[in-house]
C-alpha positions as protocol buffer text, in pm:
chain_id: "A"
residue {
  index: 1
  type: MET
  ca { x: -366 y: 723 z: -1908 }
}
residue {
  index: 2
  type: GLN
  ca { x: -519 y: 445 z: -1705 }
}
residue {
  index: 3
  type: TYR
  ca { x: -445 y: 590 z: -1361 }
}
residue {
  index: 4
  type: LEU
  ca { x: -620 y: 923 z: -1417 }
}
residue {
  index: 5
  type: GLU
  ca { x: -920 y: 764 z: -1585 }
}
residue {
  index: 6
  type: ALA
  ca { x: -950 y: 512 z: -1302 }
}
residue {
  index: 7
  type: ALA
  ca { x: -939 y: 788 z: -1040 }
}
residue {
  index: 8
  type: ILE
  ca { x: -1217 y: 987 z: -1204 }
}
residue {
  index: 9
  type: GLU
  ca { x: -1425 y: 672 z: -1252 }
}
residue {
  index: 10
  type: LEU
  ca { x: -1380 y: 574 z: -886 }
}
residue {
  index: 11
  type: LYS
  ca { x: -1466 y: 921 z: -755 }
}
residue {
  index: 12
  type: LYS
  ca { x: -1787 y: 921 z: -959 }
}
residue {
  index: 13
  type: LEU
  ca { x: -1868 y: 571 z: -833 }
}
residue {
  index: 14
  type: ILE
  ca { x: -1831 y: 681 z: -470 }
}
residue {
  index: 15
  type: ARG
  ca { x: -2062 y: 972 z: -539 }
}
residue {
  index: 16
  type: LYS
  ca { x: -2316 y: 737 z: -699 }
}
residue {
  index: 17
  type: VAL
  ca { x: -2303 y: 495 z: -403 }
}
residue {
  index: 18
  type: ASN
  ca { x: -2355 y: 787 z: -166 }
}
residue {
  index: 19
  type: HIS
  ca { x: -2665 y: 883 z: -363 }
}
residue {
  index: 20
  type: LEU
  ca { x: -2795 y: 525 z: -351 }
}
residue {
  index: 21
  type: GLN
  ca { x: -2744 y: 510 z: 26 }
}
residue {
  index: 22
  type: MET
  ca { x: -2941 y: 831 z: 72 }
}
residue {
  index: 23
  type: GLN
  ca { x: -3235 y: 679 z: -118 }
}
residue {
  index: 24
  type: LYS
  ca { x: -3268 y: 384 z: 118 }
}
residue {
  index: 25
  type: GLU
  ca { x: -3534 y: 387 z: 389 }
}
residue {
  index: 26
  type: THR
  ca { x: -3343 y: 247 z: 684 }
}
residue {
  index: 27
  type: THR
  ca { x: -3260 y: 309 z: 1048 }
}
residue {
  index: 28
  type: VAL
  ca { x: -2950 y: 277 z: 1262 }
}
residue {
  index: 29
  type: LEU
  ca { x: -3068 y: -65 z: 1379 }
}
residue {
  index: 30
  type: SER
  ca { x: -3184 y: -200 z: 1042 }
}
residue {
  index: 31
  type: HIS
  ca { x: -2908 y: -71 z: 814 }
}
residue {
  index: 32
  type: LYS
  ca { x: -2670 y: -317 z: 652 }
}
residue {
  index: 33
  type: ASN
  ca { x: -2321 y: -240 z: 528 }
}
residue {
  index: 34
  type: ALA
  ca { x: -2266 y: -331 z: 164 }
}
residue {
  index: 35
  type: MET
  ca { x: -2017 y: -372 z: -116 }
}
residue {
  index: 36
  type: PHE
  ca { x: -2106 y: -212 z: -448 }
}
residue {
  index: 37
  type: LEU
  ca { x: -1919 y: -392 z: -726 }
}
residue {
  index: 38
  type: PHE
  ca { x: -1858 y: -204 z: -1051 }
}
residue {
  index: 39
  type: LEU
  ca { x: -1814 y: -476 z: -1313 }
}
residue {
  index: 40
  type: ASN
  ca { x: -1633 y: -473 z: -1647 }
}
residue {
  index: 41
  type: ASP
  ca { x: -1964 y: -443 z: -1833 }
}
residue {
  index: 42
  type: LYS
  ca { x: -2032 y: -120 z: -1635 }
}
residue {
  index: 43
  type: SER
  ca { x: -2312 y: -281 z: -1432 }
}
residue {
  index: 44
  type: LEU
  ca { x: -2336 y: -232 z: -1054 }
}
residue {
  index: 45
  type: LEU
  ca { x: -2391 y: -520 z: -812 }
}
residue {
  index: 46
  type: GLU
  ca { x: -2476 y: -470 z: -443 }
}
residue {
  index: 47
  type: VAL
  ca { x: -2363 y: -736 z: -195 }
}
residue {
  index: 48
  type: THR
  ca { x: -2459 y: -726 z: 174 }
}
residue {
  index: 49
  type: MET
  ca { x: -2152 y: -746 z: 396 }
}
residue {
  index: 50
  type: LYS
  ca { x: -2207 y: -1027 z: 643 }
}
residue {
  index: 51
  type: GLU
  ca { x: -1870 y: -948 z: 797 }
}
residue {
  index: 52
  type: PHE
  ca { x: -1668 y: -628 z: 783 }
}
residue {
  index: 53
  type: THR
  ca { x: -1339 y: -812 z: 734 }
}
residue {
  index: 54
  type: ASN
  ca { x: -1070 y: -837 z: 467 }
}
residue {
  index: 55
  type: ASP
  ca { x: -1139 y: -1210 z: 434 }
}
residue {
  index: 56
  type: PHE
  ca { x: -1504 y: -1145 z: 348 }
}
residue {
  index: 57
  type: VAL
  ca { x: -1411 y: -876 z: 95 }
}
residue {
  index: 58
  type: ASN
  ca { x: -1157 y: -1103 z: -74 }
}
residue {
  index: 59
  type: ALA
  ca { x: -1409 y: -1390 z: -84 }
}
residue {
  index: 60
  type: VAL
  ca { x: -1663 y: -1168 z: -262 }
}
residue {
  index: 61
  type: LEU
  ca { x: -1401 y: -1050 z: -511 }
}
residue {
  index: 62
  type: ASP
  ca { x: -1299 y: -1410 z: -579 }
}
residue {
  index: 63
  type: GLN
  ca { x: -1663 y: -1485 z: -664 }
}
residue {
  index: 64
  type: HIS
  ca { x: -1673 y: -1185 z: -900 }
}
residue {
  index: 65
  type: PRO
  ca { x: -1340 y: -1169 z: -1085 }
}
residue {
  index: 66
  type: GLU
  ca { x: -1495 y: -930 z: -1338 }
}
residue {
  index: 67
  type: THR
  ca { x: -1494 y: -652 z: -1075 }
}
residue {
  index: 68
  type: ARG
  ca { x: -1303 y: -345 z: -1197 }
}
residue {
  index: 69
  type: ALA
  ca { x: -1382 y: -131 z: -891 }
}
residue {
  index: 70
  type: PHE
  ca { x: -1587 y: -146 z: -573 }
}
residue {
  index: 71
  type: VAL
  ca { x: -1703 y: 68 z: -283 }
}
residue {
  index: 72
  type: MET
  ca { x: -1763 y: -50 z: 75 }
}
residue {
  index: 73
  type: THR
  ca { x: -2007 y: 131 z: 302 }
}
residue {
  index: 74
  type: ASP
  ca { x: -1984 y: 155 z: 679 }
}
residue {
  index: 75
  type: MET
  ca { x: -2200 y: 354 z: 920 }
}
residue {
  index: 76
  type: ALA
  ca { x: -1987 y: 503 z: 1194 }
}
residue {
  index: 77
  type: ALA
  ca { x: -1992 y: 767 z: 1467 }
}
residue {
  index: 78
  type: MET
  ca { x: -1732 y: 972 z: 1648 }
}
residue {
  index: 79
  type: ASP
  ca { x: -1708 y: 1251 z: 1903 }
}
residue {
  index: 80
  type: LEU
  ca { x: -1618 y: 1580 z: 1737 }
}
residue {
  index: 81
  type: LYS
  ca { x: -1558 y: 1873 z: 1971 }
}
residue {
  index: 82
  type: GLY
  ca { x: -1806 y: 1736 z: 2223 }
}
residue {
  index: 83
  type: GLN
  ca { x: -2071 y: 1655 z: 1965 }
}
residue {
  index: 84
  type: LYS
  ca { x: -2158 y: 1317 z: 1815 }
}
residue {
  index: 85
  type: LEU
  ca { x: -2097 y: 1295 z: 1442 }
}
residue {
  index: 86
  type: THR
  ca { x: -2273 y: 1011 z: 1258 }
}
residue {
  index: 87
  type: TYR
  ca { x: -2166 y: 942 z: 901 }
}
residue {
  index: 88
  type: TRP
  ca { x: -2145 y: 698 z: 615 }
}
residue {
  index: 89
  type: LEU
  ca { x: -1788 y: 595 z: 541 }
}
residue {
  index: 90
  type: PHE
  ca { x: -1712 y: 499 z: 181 }
}
residue {
  index: 91
  type: LYS
  ca { x: -1395 y: 310 z: 90 }
}
residue {
  index: 92
  type: GLY
  ca { x: -1340 y: 271 z: -283 }
}
residue {
  index: 93
  type: TYR
  ca { x: -1081 y: 74 z: -479 }
}
residue {
  index: 94
  type: HIS
  ca { x: -1004 y: 40 z: -852 }
}
residue {
  index: 95
  type: ARG
  ca { x: -784 y: -199 z: -1049 }
}
residue {
  index: 96
  type: GLY
  ca { x: -627 y: 99 z: -1222 }
}
residue {
  index: 97
  type: MET
  ca { x: -494 y: 256 z: -901 }
}
residue {
  index: 98
  type: GLU
  ca { x: -247 y: 155 z: -633 }
}
residue {
  index: 99
  type: LYS
  ca { x: -437 y: 359 z: -373 }
}
residue {
  index: 100
  type: GLY
  ca { x: -797 y: 354 z: -260 }
}
residue {
  index: 101
  type: MET
  ca { x: -1013 y: 659 z: -185 }
}
residue {
  index: 102
  type: VAL
  ca { x: -1190 y: 716 z: 146 }
}
residue {
  index: 103
  type: TYR
  ca { x: -1484 y: 961 z: 170 }
}
residue {
  index: 104
  type: PHE
  ca { x: -1744 y: 1028 z: 437 }
}
residue {
  index: 105
  type: GLN
  ca { x: -2098 y: 1167 z: 431 }
}
residue {
  index: 106
  type: PRO
  ca { x: -2226 y: 1326 z: 755 }
}
residue {
  index: 107
  type: ILE
  ca { x: -2584 y: 1217 z: 827 }
}
residue {
  index: 108
  type: ASP
  ca { x: -2857 y: 1285 z: 1080 }
}
residue {
  index: 109
  type: GLU
  ca { x: -2841 y: 1025 z: 1358 }
}
residue {
  index: 110
  type: LEU
  ca { x: -3215 y: 955 z: 1352 }
}
residue {
  index: 111
  type: SER
  ca { x: -3330 y: 1002 z: 992 }
}
residue {
  index: 112
  type: LEU
  ca { x: -2997 y: 897 z: 836 }
}
residue {
  index: 113
  type: GLN
  ca { x: -3044 y: 1172 z: 578 }
}
residue {
  index: 114
  type: LYS
  ca { x: -2737 y: 1362 z: 470 }
}
residue {
  index: 115
  type: ASN
  ca { x: -2626 y: 1654 z: 681 }
}
residue {
  index: 116
  type: GLY
  ca { x: -2380 y: 1846 z: 466 }
}
residue {
  index: 117
  type: ARG
  ca { x: -2169 y: 1743 z: 171 }
}
residue {
  index: 118
  type: LEU
  ca { x: -1971 y: 1433 z: 81 }
}
residue {
  index: 119
  type: GLN
  ca { x: -1614 y: 1494 z: 197 }
}
residue {
  index: 120
  type: PHE
  ca { x: -1273 y: 1349 z: 116 }
}
residue {
  index: 121
  type: SER
  ca { x: -1091 y: 1181 z: 403 }
}
residue {
  index: 122
  type: ASN
  ca { x: -773 y: 1018 z: 277 }
}
residue {
  index: 123
  type: LEU
  ca { x: -603 y: 785 z: 32 }
}
residue {
  index: 124
  type: GLU
  ca { x: -498 y: 440 z: 145 }
}
residue {
  index: 125
  type: GLU
  ca { x: -318 y: 141 z: 0 }
}
residue {
  index: 126
  type: ASN
  ca { x: -520 y: -72 z: -241 }
}
residue {
  index: 127
  type: ILE
  ca { x: -480 y: -417 z: -86 }
}
residue {
  index: 128
  type: PHE
  ca { x: -778 y: -577 z: -259 }
}
residue {
  index: 129
  type: LEU
  ca { x: -756 y: -530 z: -636 }
}
residue {
  index: 130
  type: ARG
  ca { x: -432 y: -628 z: -808 }
}
residue {
  index: 131
  type: HIS
  ca { x: -254 y: -329 z: -958 }
}
residue {
  index: 132
  type: GLN
  ca { x: 86 y: -334 z: -1127 }
}
residue {
  index: 133
  type: ALA
  ca { x: 300 y: -21 z: -1160 }
}
residue {
  index: 134
  type: PRO
  ca { x: 569 y: -9 z: -1432 }
}
residue {
  index: 135
  type: ALA
  ca { x: 866 y: -224 z: -1333 }
}
residue {
  index: 136
  type: PHE
  ca { x: 1115 y: 58 z: -1296 }
}
residue {
  index: 137
  type: GLU
  ca { x: 1248 y: 269 z: -1011 }
}
residue {
  index: 138
  type: GLU
  ca { x: 1002 y: 532 z: -890 }
}
residue {
  index: 139
  type: SER
  ca { x: 1052 y: 884 z: -1024 }
}
residue {
  index: 140
  type: SER
  ca { x: 1230 y: 1143 z: -815 }
}
residue {
  index: 141
  type: CYS
  ca { x: 984 y: 1406 z: -694 }
}
residue {
  index: 142
  type: ASN
  ca { x: 1024 y: 1717 z: -483 }
}
residue {
  index: 143
  type: ALA
  ca { x: 769 y: 1985 z: -398 }
}
residue {
  index: 144
  type: MET
  ca { x: 812 y: 2346 z: -295 }
}
residue {
  index: 145
  type: GLU
  ca { x: 583 y: 2644 z: -249 }
}
residue {
  index: 146
  type: THR
  ca { x: 661 y: 2948 z: -461 }
}
residue {
  index: 147
  type: GLU
  ca { x: 635 y: 3316 z: -376 }
}
residue {
  index: 148
  type: GLU
  ca { x: 412 y: 3364 z: -679 }
}
residue {
  index: 149
  type: GLN
  ca { x: 75 y: 3364 z: -505 }
}
residue {
  index: 150
  type: GLN
  ca { x: -249 y: 3532 z: -590 }
}
residue {
  index: 151
  type: GLU
  ca { x: -514 y: 3614 z: -333 }
}
residue {
  index: 152
  type: GLY
  ca { x: -667 y: 3291 z: -203 }
}
residue {
  index: 153
  type: GLU
  ca { x: -441 y: 3072 z: -417 }
}
residue {
  index: 154
  type: LYS
  ca { x: -129 y: 2878 z: -324 }
}
residue {
  index: 155
  type: SER
  ca { x: 127 y: 2796 z: -589 }
}
residue {
  index: 156
  type: ILE
  ca { x: 327 y: 2471 z: -562 }
}
residue {
  index: 157
  type: VAL
  ca { x: 600 y: 2344 z: -793 }
}
residue {
  index: 158
  type: PHE
  ca { x: 662 y: 1970 z: -828 }
}
residue {
  index: 159
  type: LEU
  ca { x: 998 y: 1868 z: -974 }
}
residue {
  index: 160
  type: ILE
  ca { x: 952 y: 1518 z: -1114 }
}
residue {
  index: 161
  type: GLY
  ca { x: 1187 y: 1319 z: -1333 }
}
residue {
  index: 162
  type: ASN
  ca { x: 1289 y: 974 z: -1450 }
}
residue {
  index: 163
  type: MET
  ca { x: 1491 y: 815 z: -1729 }
}
residue {
  index: 164
  type: ASP
  ca { x: 1216 y: 559 z: -1800 }
}
residue {
  index: 165
  type: GLU
  ca { x: 931 y: 716 z: -1994 }
}
residue {
  index: 166
  type: ASN
  ca { x: 658 y: 471 z: -1891 }
}
residue {
  index: 167
  type: ARG
  ca { x: 742 y: 507 z: -1523 }
}
residue {
  index: 168
  type: LEU
  ca { x: 761 y: 886 z: -1549 }
}
residue {
  index: 169
  type: LEU
  ca { x: 418 y: 912 z: -1712 }
}
residue {
  index: 170
  type: TYR
  ca { x: 271 y: 676 z: -1455 }
}
residue {
  index: 171
  type: ASP
  ca { x: 415 y: 878 z: -1166 }
}
residue {
  index: 172
  type: ILE
  ca { x: 289 y: 1204 z: -1318 }
}
residue {
  index: 173
  type: GLU
  ca { x: -65 y: 1064 z: -1327 }
}
residue {
  index: 174
  type: ARG
  ca { x: -36 y: 934 z: -971 }
}
residue {
  index: 175
  type: LEU
  ca { x: 101 y: 1269 z: -851 }
}
residue {
  index: 176
  type: ILE
  ca { x: -194 y: 1452 z: -1006 }
}
residue {
  index: 177
  type: VAL
  ca { x: -443 y: 1220 z: -835 }
}
residue {
  index: 178
  type: ASP
  ca { x: -269 y: 1236 z: -497 }
}
residue {
  index: 179
  type: THR
  ca { x: -239 y: 1615 z: -507 }
}
residue {
  index: 180
  type: ALA
  ca { x: -590 y: 1688 z: -635 }
}
residue {
  index: 181
  type: SER
  ca { x: -733 y: 1454 z: -370 }
}
residue {
  index: 182
  type: ASN
  ca { x: -540 y: 1590 z: -74 }
}
residue {
  index: 183
  type: VAL
  ca { x: -612 y: 1957 z: -143 }
}
residue {
  index: 184
  type: GLN
  ca { x: -984 y: 1878 z: -112 }
}
residue {
  index: 185
  type: LYS
  ca { x: -928 y: 1912 z: 262 }
}
residue {
  index: 186
  type: HIS
  ca { x: -875 y: 2284 z: 201 }
}
residue {
  index: 187
  type: LYS
  ca { x: -1191 y: 2383 z: 13 }
}
residue {
  index: 188
  type: SER
  ca { x: -1148 y: 2750 z: 104 }
}
residue {
  index: 189
  type: LEU
  ca { x: -818 y: 2767 z: -85 }
}
residue {
  index: 190
  type: ALA
  ca { x: -729 y: 2734 z: -451 }
}
residue {
  index: 191
  type: PHE
  ca { x: -410 y: 2564 z: -562 }
}
residue {
  index: 192
  type: LYS
  ca { x: -200 y: 2610 z: -873 }
}
residue {
  index: 193
  type: CYS
  ca { x: 27 y: 2309 z: -919 }
}
residue {
  index: 194
  type: ILE
  ca { x: 316 y: 2340 z: -1163 }
}
residue {
  index: 195
  type: LEU
  ca { x: 456 y: 2009 z: -1285 }
}
residue {
  index: 196
  type: ASN
  ca { x: 819 y: 2061 z: -1387 }
}
residue {
  index: 197
  type: ILE
  ca { x: 895 y: 1741 z: -1579 }
}
residue {
  index: 198
  type: SER
  ca { x: 1240 y: 1606 z: -1667 }
}
residue {
  index: 199
  type: LYS
  ca { x: 1314 y: 1309 z: -1893 }
}
residue {
  index: 200
  type: PHE
  ca { x: 1661 y: 1206 z: -1776 }
}
residue {
  index: 201
  type: GLY
  ca { x: 1923 y: 1052 z: -2005 }
}
residue {
  index: 202
  type: GLY
  ca { x: 1824 y: 1204 z: -2337 }
}
residue {
  index: 203
  type: LEU
  ca { x: 1542 y: 1364 z: -2528 }
}
residue {
  index: 204
  type: PRO
  ca { x: 1185 y: 1235 z: -2484 }
}
residue {
  index: 205
  type: SER
  ca { x: 1040 y: 1027 z: -2766 }
}
residue {
  index: 206
  type: ASN
  ca { x: 748 y: 1141 z: -2980 }
}
residue {
  index: 207
  type: ASP
  ca { x: 535 y: 873 z: -2814 }
}
residue {
  index: 208
  type: PHE
  ca { x: 614 y: 1022 z: -2473 }
}
residue {
  index: 209
  type: LEU
  ca { x: 524 y: 1372 z: -2592 }
}
residue {
  index: 210
  type: GLU
  ca { x: 193 y: 1253 z: -2735 }
}
residue {
  index: 211
  type: ARG
  ca { x: 100 y: 1067 z: -2418 }
}
residue {
  index: 212
  type: LEU
  ca { x: 203 y: 1360 z: -2198 }
}
residue {
  index: 213
  type: ASN
  ca { x: -12 y: 1590 z: -2411 }
}
residue {
  index: 214
  type: ALA
  ca { x: -308 y: 1353 z: -2365 }
}
residue {
  index: 215
  type: ILE
  ca { x: -253 y: 1357 z: -1987 }
}
residue {
  index: 216
  type: GLU
  ca { x: -241 y: 1736 z: -1984 }
}
residue {
  index: 217
  type: LYS
  ca { x: -561 y: 1763 z: -2189 }
}
residue {
  index: 218
  type: PHE
  ca { x: -743 y: 1511 z: -1967 }
}
residue {
  index: 219
  type: THR
  ca { x: -624 y: 1693 z: -1654 }
}
residue {
  index: 220
  type: ARG
  ca { x: -745 y: 2032 z: -1773 }
}
residue {
  index: 221
  type: GLN
  ca { x: -1084 y: 1894 z: -1871 }
}
residue {
  index: 222
  type: GLU
  ca { x: -1186 y: 1593 z: -1662 }
}
residue {
  index: 223
  type: VAL
  ca { x: -972 y: 1639 z: -1351 }
}
residue {
  index: 224
  type: ALA
  ca { x: -1050 y: 2011 z: -1330 }
}
residue {
  index: 225
  type: ALA
  ca { x: -1422 y: 1933 z: -1348 }
}
residue {
  index: 226
  type: GLU
  ca { x: -1398 y: 1696 z: -1049 }
}
residue {
  index: 227
  type: TYR
  ca { x: -1148 y: 1892 z: -839 }
}
residue {
  index: 228
  type: GLY
  ca { x: -1250 y: 2255 z: -865 }
}
residue {
  index: 229
  type: ASN
  ca { x: -994 y: 2411 z: -631 }
}
residue {
  index: 230
  type: CYS
  ca { x: -686 y: 2265 z: -801 }
}
residue {
  index: 231
  type: ARG
  ca { x: -541 y: 2343 z: -1143 }
}
residue {
  index: 232
  type: PHE
  ca { x: -227 y: 2206 z: -1304 }
}
residue {
  index: 233
  type: SER
  ca { x: 22 y: 2343 z: -1553 }
}
residue {
  index: 234
  type: PHE
  ca { x: 286 y: 2136 z: -1731 }
}
residue {
  index: 235
  type: GLU
  ca { x: 646 y: 2240 z: -1797 }
}
residue {
  index: 236
  type: LEU
  ca { x: 875 y: 1997 z: -1980 }
}
residue {
  index: 237
  type: GLU
  ca { x: 1246 y: 2059 z: -1932 }
}
residue {
  index: 238
  type: SER
  ca { x: 1440 y: 2057 z: -2258 }
}
């Protein structure tokens, strides 16, 4: 269950880094972008980014091979409907995930204090921390909306299957993370996601069933606590 645990750990780390940034007394001119390295011993190390380049990031990671996850900060601004939006951009990556998480925190241009909530932006390829998916063909996966909808809630069915149990479990975890992350862009809506799971080529092993049960339990407890507008149900085809 590495992928799900890594995703929750990374999301909490981004939230922690956001809090640390808000505690700093700085200005637009004096601020410095930083890398926050989350090490294997659970300690946190802040490194000032002398360059905002991939080469610099990789050099820092080479110096700290014990890094299990990290978050980069970047102060940015953009024009939004004729108004200037200043914000902290947080890009986080974890060894347990093939994708990184990008969040942004709107801030006041002068005081640099937060102006609203921390918001999800997108997922992007993890090009910095080595991650290895199971060496088997990716699971087939199709999604469709159902007519079974309650007020304010959308219902989506995901049909996912594979003949390789390790790859199927991995792809289920990744699907949960991708889906729970992306629906954060629709905070006013609630989503019910039904995972219709097929083990191709025979009956699933007891080990598969135990691991799937652990994923379901973790999703209903830990994932639900972090992603309040998205709930998952599991259906295993016999």
